[in-house]
C-alpha positions in Angstrom: -1.7 15.3 8.1 -5.2 16.4 9.0 -8.4 14.7 7.9 -9.0 17.0 4.9 -5.5 16.6 3.6 -5.6 12.8 4.1 -8.9 12.7 2.1 -7.3 14.8 -0.7 -4.3 12.5 -0.9 -6.4 9.3 -0.7 -8.7 10.5 -3.5 -5.9 11.5 -5.8 -5.2 8.1 -7.4 -8.2 7.6 -9.7 -7.0 10.0 -12.3 -3.7 8.1 -12.4 -5.2 4.6 -12.3 -3.6 3.4 -15.5 -0.1 4.6 -14.5 -0.6 3.2 -11.0 -1.4 -0.2 -12.4 1.5 -0.1 -14.8 4.2 1.1 -12.5 3.4 0.2 -8.9 5.1 -3.1 -7.7 3.4 -6.3 -6.6 4.0 -7.7 -3.1 6.6 -10.2 -1.9 4.8 -13.6 -1.6 6.6 -14.4 1.6 5.2 -11.2 3.2 1.7 -12.1 2.1 2.0 -15.6 3.5 3.3 -14.2 6.8 0.4 -11.7 7.0 -2.0 -14.6 6.6 -0.2 -17.0 8.9 -2.5 -16.8 12.0 -5.8 -16.4 10.0 -8.3 -19.1 10.9 -9.4 -19.8 7.3 -8.8 -18.9 3.6 -11.4 -16.1 3.2 -9.6 -12.8 2.7 -10.7 -9.2 2.1 -8.3 -6.9 0.2 -9.5 -3.6 1.5 -8.6 -0.4 -0.4 -7.6 -2.8 -3.2 -6.7 -0.2 -5.9 -6.1 -1.8 -9.2 -5.5 -5.2 -7.7 -1.8 -5.5 -7.1 -2.3 -7.3 -3.7 -5.5 -9.0 -4.9 -3.6 -10.7 -7.7 -1.0 -12.1 -5.3 -3.7 -13.3 -2.9 -5.5 -15.0 -5.8 -2.3 -16.6 -7.0 -1.7 -18.0 -3.5 -5.2 -19.7 -3.5 -7.0 -17.3 -1.1 -10.7 -16.9 -1.4 -10.4 -13.2 -2.0 -12.9 -10.4 -2.3 -11.7 -6.9 -3.1 -13.2 -3.6 -2.0 -12.2 -0.3 -3.4 -13.8 3.2 -3.1 -12.4 4.8 -6.3 -14.5 4.0 -9.4 -11.6 4.3 -11.8 -9.3 2.1 -9.7 -12.1 -0.4 -9.3 -12.7 -0.5 -13.1 -9.0 -1.3 -13.6 -9.1 -4.1 -11.0 -12.2 -5.7 -12.6 -10.5 -5.5 -16.0 -7.3 -7.2 -14.9 -8.9 -9.7 -12.5 -12.4 -10.5 -14.0 -12.8 -13.7 -11.9 -12.3 -12.0 -8.6 -15.4 -10.5 -6.8 -14.7 -6.8 -6.6 -17.1 -4.4 -4.8 -17.3 -0.6 -4.3 -16.9 0.3 -0.7 -14.4 1.6 1.9 -12.7 0.7 5.2 -15.3 2.8 6.9 -18.2 1.2 5.1 -17.5 -2.4 4.1 -20.2 -4.1 2.0 -19.8 -7.6 3.5 -21.8 -9.5 6.2 -20.6 -9.9 9.8 -17.9 -12.6 10.3 -17.6 -13.2 6.6 -13.8 -13.2 6.2 -10.8 -14.7 8.1 -8.3 -11.9 7.3 -8.4 -8.3 6.1 -5.3 -7.1 4.2 -4.6 -3.7 2.9 -1.8 -3.0 0.4 -0.3 0.5 0.7 -3.8 1.7 1.9 -4.1 1.3 5.7 -2.7 4.8 6.4 -5.8 6.2 4.7 -8.2 4.5 7.0 -10.1 6.4 9.8 -9.6 3.7 12.4 -12.1 5.2 14.8 -14.7 4.1 12.2 -12.8 1.5 10.2 -11.6 -0.5 13.2 -15.2 -1.5 14.3 -16.1 -2.2 10.7 -13.1 -4.4 10.1 -13.7 -6.2 13.4 -17.4 -6.7 12.3 -16.5 -8.5 9.1 -13.8 -10.6 10.7 -14.5 -14.1 11.9 -13.4 -14.9 15.5 -9.6 -15.0 15.7 -9.3 -13.0 12.4 -6.3 -11.0 11.3 -5.8 -7.5 10.1 -2.6 -6.8 8.2 -1.3 -3.7 6.3 1.4 -4.2 3.7 3.7 -1.5 2.3 6.4 -1.7 -0.3 9.3 0.4 0.9 12.6 1.4 -0.7 15.6 -0.2 1.0 17.7 2.9 1.8 20.5 0.7 3.1 21.6 1.0 -0.5 23.5 4.3 -0.6 22.0 5.3 -4.0 18.5 4.8 -2.7 19.3 6.9 0.4 20.5 9.6 -2.0 17.3 9.3 -4.1 15.2 9.9 -0.9 17.1 13.1 -0.2 16.8 14.4 -3.7 13.1 13.4 -4.2 11.9 14.8 -0.9 9.0 13.7 1.2 6.4 14.0 -1.6 8.1 11.4 -3.6 9.7 9.2 -0.9 7.9 9.9 2.4 8.4 8.7 6.0 6.6 5.3 5.4 8.7 4.7 2.2 11.9 3.5 3.9 12.3 0.8 6.5 13.1 2.8 9.6 10.5 5.4 9.0 7.9 2.8 8.1 8.4 1.0 11.4 7.8 4.1 13.5 5.0 5.4 11.3 2.9 2.2 11.3 3.5 0.9 14.9 0.1 2.2 16.0 -1.7 2.5 12.7 -4.3 0.0 13.9 -5.2 2.2 16.8 -7.9 5.0 16.4 -6.4 8.5 16.4 -9.4 9.7 18.6 -8.4 7.6 21.6 -11.4 5.2 21.1 -10.9 1.6 22.2 -8.7 -0.5 19.9 -10.2 -3.6 18.4 -6.9 -5.6 18.0 -4.0 -7.0 19.9 -0.5 -5.7 20.0 1.1 -5.3 16.6 3.8 -7.5 15.0 6.0 -6.0 12.3 8.2 -7.8 9.7 10.0 -7.0 6.5 10.6 -9.3 3.5 13.1 -8.7 0.7 11.6 -7.6 -2.6 12.6 -5.8 -5.7 11.3 -4.3 -8.9 13.0 -4.1 -12.3 13.1 -0.5 -13.4 14.8 1.9 -15.7 15.4 5.5 -14.8 12.3 6.5 -16.8 10.1 3.9 -15.2 11.3 4.7 -11.7 10.4 8.3 -12.3 7.0 7.2 -13.5 6.6 5.1 -10.4 7.4 8.0 -8.1 5.0 10.2 -10.1 2.1 8.0 -8.9 2.8 8.8 -5.2 -0.1 10.7 -3.6 2.2 13.6 -2.6 3.2 14.0 -6.2 -0.3 13.7 -7.6 -1.6 16.6 -5.5 1.4 18.9 -6.1 0.9 21.8 -8.5 2.2 20.8 -12.0 5.2 23.2 -12.2 6.4 22.0 -8.8 5.9 18.4 -9.6 7.9 18.7 -12.8 10.7 20.4 -11.0 10.9 17.5 -8.5 10.8 14.9 -11.2 13.5 16.8 -13.1 15.8 16.6 -10.1 15.1 12.9 -9.7 15.9 12.3 -13.4 19.1 14.2 -13.1 20.1 12.3 -10.0 19.4 8.9 -11.6 21.4 9.9 -14.7 24.4 10.7 -12.4 24.4 7.4 -10.7 26.2 4.3 -12.1 23.6 2.0 -10.6 20.8 3.6 -12.6 22.2 5.4 -15.6 22.3 2.6 -18.1 19.3 0.4 -18.9 17.4 -1.8 -16.4 18.3 -2.2 -12.7 16.6 -3.8 -9.7 15.2 -1.3 -7.2 16.0 -2.8 -3.8 12.8 -3.0 -1.7 11.2 -4.6 1.3 7.5 -5.6 1.6 6.9 -4.6 5.2 3.9 -5.9 7.2 2.0 -4.7 10.2 -0.1 -7.6 11.5 -2.6 -7.6 14.4 -5.1 -10.1 15.6 -8.6 -9.4 16.6 -9.4 -9.1 20.4 
């Protein structure tokens, strides 16, 4: 994905902010605790915070959290749902915080949008010495046969290479490194996955997949065709055809420490 296409995808969420907030899952608490494990203190920046899915978990775990989000509609949703949390407009490439002001920077399903040639130095700037950068992604556990089938039917716009565990590991291993070959600001990465799940029905799972960036930028007729195939598949599977079920997931974490 080139820079223009990445920008198009990254900017697609605002129009679907309400659906995003309703249907996207939270993050496994064990994964968030692991992400924060080496941090030298409790001050955490949720970068690219969206509507606050990760922010809420950080807040519940007692972190001193500040959220930064570039999209005005997503930021409005975050402020509405978490009025006690400090939430600021900004981006990974332009963080509105002082030098050394946080102990950890976390990004929930957002780090792949960052231009690390610019964002890397910015993140390093706001981190205190020994600070941690961690990206978290909720991925579908395709070790379940029906989930693997869903990935085949939905295609990469609905369930992309970062959305299953094996693909996620390969796609994110160097996500902290600038694509331009500029000097990295962080140590070697650590990766880990933590069991998670989300209660869904066939309808709400379709609604969740409809909030993926690849689906949001797709022409409407093509999007409806893909969603129709997914609905038909879910109706054909005994695991998903009748009422609520648990979508098997992992919260996967890429963690790096500041040089």
